[in-house]
Steps between C-alpha positions, in 0.01 A plus 500: 500500500666586171186679379503705818855619434416572137199710599717694745762556230232626261364733765848636575562544127179701462580720799854560377366585153273770641772628732738521203249705302446728800873536561586579138211745470605687813863508385391644164292768673788594730746519208265727306460735793873500575563647155310815599648758737349436843287232338461285808364799687222524240420128500215409732591236756865506391625408847260203514595383151870507584428312823308232309790466256748460786279230648440314173849473352635242749196279437611439144847390605366282781249333270772427242732373773234263633423376149871452423563300817199277430615446143855426614377255762277322246788477252735365766248236612439398137874451446537301822206274414640450148838397644330256736301355212809457284709351783 
């Protein structure tokens, strides 16, 4: 069962890696076009790119929040089991 969870974590890490690259690339493109007068009007698919960015940014915070809660839970359980062992 542990291997199953590890394989899922690796899969999520790979997906988040590619989403991070996509997100940062799109942000860089948008910033470059914002520096030009009416730049977003010249950029092809600018509305779609901005929509993708609006969809992607909460995913990063949710993924970090899920990871943090799992890490916190694991730390708490480790401390509780250590106290029980020492008692």
